[in-house]
C-alpha positions in Angstrom: 7.6 -11.9 9.0 7.7 -8.7 11.1 4.7 -7.2 9.2 2.6 -10.3 9.9 3.6 -10.5 13.6 3.1 -6.8 14.1 -0.4 -6.9 12.5 -1.5 -9.9 14.6 0.2 -8.7 17.8 -1.2 -5.2 17.3 -4.7 -6.4 16.8 -4.5 -8.8 19.8 -2.9 -6.2 22.0 -5.5 -3.6 21.1 -8.3 -6.0 22.0 -6.6 -7.1 25.3 -5.4 -3.6 26.2 -8.4 -1.3 25.9 -8.5 1.9 27.9 
């Protein structure tokens, strides 16, 4: 569960939070 969430959240965050 943590792995899936981390993968999805990480991907989304990277797209939303781009320097």
